C-alpha positions in Angstrom: 94.9 75.0 -115.9 95.1 72.4 -118.2 95.3 73.3 -121.6 93.7 70.6 -122.8 90.4 72.2 -121.0 90.4 75.0 -123.4 90.3 72.7 -126.2 87.3 70.7 -124.9 85.7 74.2 -124.4 86.2 74.8 -127.9 84.5 71.2 -128.9 81.4 72.8 -126.6 81.4 75.8 -128.6 81.0 73.8 -131.9 78.1 71.7 -130.7 76.5 74.5 -128.9 76.8 76.7 -132.2 75.4 73.5 -134.2 72.0 73.5 -131.9 71.2 76.7 -131.1 72.1 78.1 -135.0 68.9 76.7 -136.6 66.7 79.3 -133.8 68.1 82.1 -135.8 68.0 81.1 -139.6 64.2 79.6 -139.3 62.9 81.7 -141.9 65.3 81.4 -144.6 65.6 77.8 -143.9 61.8 78.0 -144.5 61.8 79.8 -147.5 64.7 78.0 -149.1 62.2 74.7 -148.9 58.8 76.1 -149.3 57.8 75.2 -146.0 56.1 76.9 -142.7 58.4 78.5 -139.9 56.2 75.6 -137.6 57.8 72.8 -140.0 61.1 74.4 -140.0 61.1 74.5 -136.1 61.3 70.5 -136.3 64.5 70.9 -136.7 65.2 72.2 -133.3 63.2 70.0 -131.8 64.4 66.5 -133.0 68.0 68.0 -132.3 66.8 68.7 -128.8 65.0 65.0 -128.6 67.8 62.9 -129.5 69.9 64.9 -127.5 68.4 64.4 -124.6 67.9 60.7 -125.3 71.1 59.8 -126.7 73.3 61.2 -124.0 73.2 58.9 -121.0 72.6 55.8 -123.6 75.7 56.5 -125.7 77.8 57.1 -122.6 76.9 53.7 -121.2 77.2 52.1 -124.4 80.6 53.5 -124.9 81.7 53.2 -121.4 84.6 51.0 -122.2 85.9 53.0 -125.4 89.7 54.9 -124.4 88.5 58.7 -124.2 90.8 60.4 -126.9 89.9 57.9 -129.5 86.1 57.9 -129.4 85.8 61.9 -128.9 87.8 62.1 -132.4 85.7 59.3 -134.1 82.2 61.4 -132.7 84.1 64.5 -134.0 84.2 62.7 -137.5 80.5 61.8 -137.4 79.4 65.4 -136.2 81.4 66.4 -139.3 79.8 64.1 -141.2 76.2 64.8 -140.1 76.8 69.0 -140.4 78.4 68.0 -144.0 75.4 65.8 -144.9 72.9 69.3 -144.1 75.1 71.8 -145.8 74.2 69.5 -149.1 71.2 68.3 -148.1 68.7 68.3 -151.6 65.6 68.4 -149.3 63.9 68.8 -146.1 64.2 65.2 -145.3 67.6 64.9 -145.5 68.4 68.0 -143.3 66.3 66.6 -140.8 68.1 63.2 -141.0 71.3 65.1 -140.9 70.4 67.1 -137.4 69.7 63.7 -135.7 73.4 62.4 -136.9 74.5 65.8 -135.2 72.3 65.8 -132.3 73.6 62.0 -131.3 77.2 62.8 -131.9 76.9 66.5 -130.2 75.3 65.0 -126.8 77.9 62.7 -126.4 80.8 65.1 -127.1 79.3 67.3 -124.2 78.9 64.9 -122.2 82.6 63.7 -123.0 83.7 67.3 -122.6 82.5 67.2 -119.0 83.9 63.9 -117.8 87.2 64.2 -119.8 87.6 67.5 -118.1 86.9 66.5 -114.9 89.6 63.7 -114.7 92.1 65.4 -115.9 92.6 68.4 -113.5 93.0 68.1 -109.8 89.6 67.7 -107.5 90.0 71.3 -106.0 89.9 72.6 -109.7 87.6 70.0 -111.1 84.6 72.5 -110.6 86.4 75.1 -112.4 87.0 73.0 -115.2 83.3 72.0 -115.6 82.7 75.8 -115.6 85.0 76.7 -118.7 83.3 73.5 -120.7 80.1 75.5 -120.0 81.3 78.5 -120.9 82.1 77.1 -124.3 78.4 76.6 -124.8 77.1 80.2 -123.9 80.1 81.3 -125.7 78.5 79.8 -129.2 75.3 82.0 -127.4 77.4 85.0 -127.6 79.2 84.9 -130.5 78.4 81.4 -132.7 74.8 82.6 -133.0 74.7 85.8 -134.4 77.7 85.3 -136.6 76.1 82.2 -138.1 73.1 84.6 -138.6 75.2 87.3 -140.4 76.9 84.0 -142.7 73.7 82.2 -143.4 71.5 85.8 -144.0 74.5 86.7 -146.7 75.5 83.6 -148.2 72.5 81.3 -147.6 70.9 78.9 -145.0 73.5 76.4 -146.0 76.8 77.8 -145.4 76.6 78.3 -141.3 76.4 73.9 -141.3 79.8 74.4 -143.1 81.2 76.7 -141.0 80.6 74.4 -138.5 82.3 71.9 -140.4 85.5 73.9 -140.8 85.4 74.6 -137.0 84.9 70.6 -136.0 88.1 70.0 -138.5 90.2 72.5 -136.3 88.9 70.8 -133.2 89.8 67.2 -134.7 93.2 68.5 -135.6 93.5 69.9 -132.0 92.6 66.8 -130.1 94.5 64.4 -132.2 97.5 66.6 -131.4 97.4 67.9 -128.1 94.9 65.4 -125.8 96.7 62.6 -123.9 94.9 59.3 -124.0 92.6 58.9 -121.2 90.9 55.4 -120.2 87.5 55.2 -118.9 86.4 55.1 -115.5 83.7 52.7 -114.5 79.9 53.6 -115.4 76.7 53.6 -113.9 74.2 51.7 -115.5 71.1 53.4 -117.5 68.3 51.3 -115.2 70.5 52.5 -112.1 70.2 56.1 -113.1 66.5 56.1 -113.9 65.8 54.5 -110.8 66.7 57.8 -108.9 63.7 59.5 -110.5 61.6 57.2 -108.3 62.0 60.0 -105.7 59.3 62.5 -105.8 61.6 65.0 -104.7 64.3 64.4 -107.2 61.7 63.8 -110.4 59.8 67.4 -109.6 63.0 69.0 -109.2 64.0 67.6 -112.9 60.0 68.6 -114.2 60.6 71.9 -113.0 64.0 71.6 -115.5 61.7 70.2 -118.3 58.8 72.7 -117.9 61.4 76.0 -117.5 62.7 75.3 -120.7 59.8 74.3 -122.4 58.0 78.1 -121.6 61.8 79.5 -122.4 62.0 77.6 -126.0 58.1 78.3 -126.6 59.2 81.9 -127.5 63.1 81.6 -127.9 63.0 78.8 -130.7 60.8 81.3 -132.8 62.8 84.7 -131.4 63.7 85.5 -135.1 59.9 85.9 -136.3 59.1 87.4 -133.4 61.2 90.2 -133.8 60.6 90.5 -137.4 56.8 90.9 -137.2 56.5 92.8 -133.8 59.4 95.0 -134.1 59.8 94.9 -138.1 63.8 94.1 -137.6 65.7 93.6 -140.6 68.2 90.7 -140.9 71.3 92.7 -139.3 69.2 94.0 -136.6 67.4 90.8 -135.9 71.7 89.2 -135.5 72.3 92.5 -133.1 69.4 91.3 -130.9 70.8 87.9 -130.8 74.4 89.4 -129.6 72.2 91.2 -126.8 70.4 88.2 -125.6 73.7 86.1 -125.8 75.8 88.8 -123.7 73.0 89.1 -121.1 72.8 85.1 -120.9 76.8 84.9 -120.1 76.0 87.7 -117.4 72.7 85.8 -116.1 74.8 82.7 -115.7 77.6 84.6 -113.1 74.7 86.0 -111.7 72.5 82.8 -110.8 75.8 81.4 -109.4 76.5 84.6 -106.9 72.3 84.5 -106.1 72.6 80.9 -105.2 75.6 81.3 -102.6 73.9 84.2 -101.5 70.5 83.2 -100.9 70.8 79.7 -101.4 69.5 77.4 -104.1 65.9 77.1 -102.8 65.3 81.1 -102.6 67.0 81.5 -105.9 64.8 79.0 -107.7 61.4 80.4 -106.5 62.2 84.0 -107.2 64.2 83.5 -110.7 61.3 81.0 -112.1 58.9 83.6 -110.6 60.1 86.7 -112.2 60.7 84.7 -115.5 57.4 84.1 -115.4 56.2 87.9 -115.2 58.9 88.7 -117.9 57.3 86.2 -120.4 53.9 87.9 -119.6 55.0 91.3 -119.9 57.5 91.3 -123.3 54.9 91.1 -126.0 53.0 94.0 -124.3 56.6 96.3 -124.5 56.8 95.6 -128.3 55.8 99.3 -129.3 59.1 100.9 -127.6 62.1 99.2 -128.5 64.6 100.3 -125.8 61.8 99.2 -123.2 61.6 95.8 -125.0 65.5 95.7 -125.3 65.9 95.9 -121.1 62.7 93.6 -120.8 64.5 90.6 -123.2 68.0 90.8 -121.6 66.1 90.2 -117.5 64.4 87.3 -119.7 67.9 86.3 -120.9 69.9 86.7 -117.8 66.9 84.4 -116.1 66.9 81.9 -118.6 70.6 81.0 -117.8 70.7 82.4 -113.9 68.5 79.0 -113.2 71.3 76.6 -113.9 73.7 77.3 -111.4 70.9 76.9 -108.9 69.3 74.2 -110.3 72.4 72.2 -110.2 73.3 73.3 -106.8 69.7 72.2 -105.5 70.3 68.6 -107.4 73.1 68.3 -105.4 72.3 69.3 -102.2 68.9 67.5 -102.5 70.1 63.7 -103.7 73.9 64.0 -102.8 74.7 60.3 -103.4 73.5 60.2 -106.8 74.8 63.8 -107.5 76.8 62.6 -110.8 74.0 61.0 -112.1 71.4 64.1 -111.3 73.5 66.1 -112.9 73.7 63.8 -116.5 69.6 63.4 -116.3 69.7 67.1 -116.0 70.9 67.6 -119.1 68.6 65.3 -120.6 65.7 66.9 -118.7 67.1 70.6 -120.3 66.7 69.4 -124.1 63.4 67.5 -123.5 62.3 70.8 -122.5 63.6 72.8 -125.2 62.4 70.0 -127.8 58.7 70.2 -125.9 58.8 74.2 -126.5 60.0 74.4 -130.1 56.8 71.5 -130.9 54.4 73.9 -128.7 55.9 76.8 -130.0 55.1 76.1 -133.6 51.5 74.8 -132.8 50.8 78.2 -131.7 52.0 79.9 -134.4 50.0 77.5 -136.6 46.7 78.2 -134.5 47.2 81.9 -133.5 50.3 83.8 -134.1 53.9 84.2 -133.0 52.9 87.2 -130.3 51.5 84.4 -128.6 54.1 82.5 -127.9 55.5 84.3 -124.9 51.9 84.0 -123.0 51.5 80.5 -123.8 55.2 80.2 -122.5 54.4 82.0 -119.6 52.0 79.3 -119.0 54.4 76.7 -118.5 56.5 78.8 -116.3 53.8 78.9 -113.8 53.9 74.9 -113.9 57.5 74.7 -113.5 56.8 77.0 -110.3 54.2 74.9 -108.8 56.7 71.8 -109.5 59.9 73.7 -107.6 57.3 74.4 -105.0 56.6 70.9 -104.4 60.0 70.0 -104.6 61.4 72.2 -102.2 58.5 71.5 -99.2 59.2 67.9 -99.7 60.8 66.9 -96.1 64.6 66.0 -97.0 64.5 63.1 -94.5 62.2 61.0 -96.5 64.4 61.7 -99.7 67.1 60.2 -97.8 65.8 56.9 -96.8 64.6 56.5 -100.7 68.1 57.7 -101.9 69.4 55.0 -99.7 66.8 51.9 -100.5 67.4 52.9 -104.4 71.4 52.6 -104.1 71.1 49.4 -102.3 69.0 47.8 -105.5 
């Protein structure tokens, strides 16, 4: 495997950490600015929303720029965004810094995936992309707990400085070790969006949106949930996040195995169904930490197990536009993250954080209905519509 792949995985790790770390330090951010938890949750919402919109747009706009040069300039902007977060004097400046970090971060992830797929032999392409996503999942396992520990000991600003330092190291590595890479032809944004005219494909993407909405309704506010229901201190919250991250990584591997064993369709329906049950059960087992940890691990594992099955299903459903669908699915996931963090904040304001899991479970049921609708559509109809769109 080309060493540059692992360098790109480090870039993805840093971006993943910047996106995920805020969820763990919402309480100390809200205390620092004297704002509510739900208002602090807007930092997750804006990041994910900008990430979803910026990813396909920026990739199209920068299509003709040499890839190494673009990667370095984007890393510089990402560095600036996190430094602004570190020195931000008020919530508005912090909010704006998240927009800068999200836009640049979205391009960094897509660039990492496209560069990785272009610098290895075709037979290693899937493995190379998998390494990039291991960087993102690794940020959940290591980055978030480390950031939590740093934030709780040195204040909420310190994780952003830590991310900035990692970004500088990444820039040095890219500059020294990555060769120049010429850009490849890019499909226009309009052509990408036209593929969503197909109802089978659209409902599959909506499944991802609703699934992540339900998941983030609780996960975005996991820290206050753990503190209010299990009465955990900051150290134990970090440990729970570590357990969650380990389970998520194993869940991704399990999801890939399950999709190969059962097929994408059966795997998606099973995972989404069990995930809904898990969310409804979770707030009812807080009286026992042991049982709660077991249920939480299942919740975490399934939250990542859906991804391989869903990606594989999109390839099977729309082979002619599979690259486009996987790119759009990345946007769909972040739209779900944004919606989930907004809805989770609304639930906290109207009721309490204990209700977030049940509300999230309702969205998972809607995701299941979308999955059933997509899966039961006839493939022949889908093929005819795909050919028509490719000819436009």
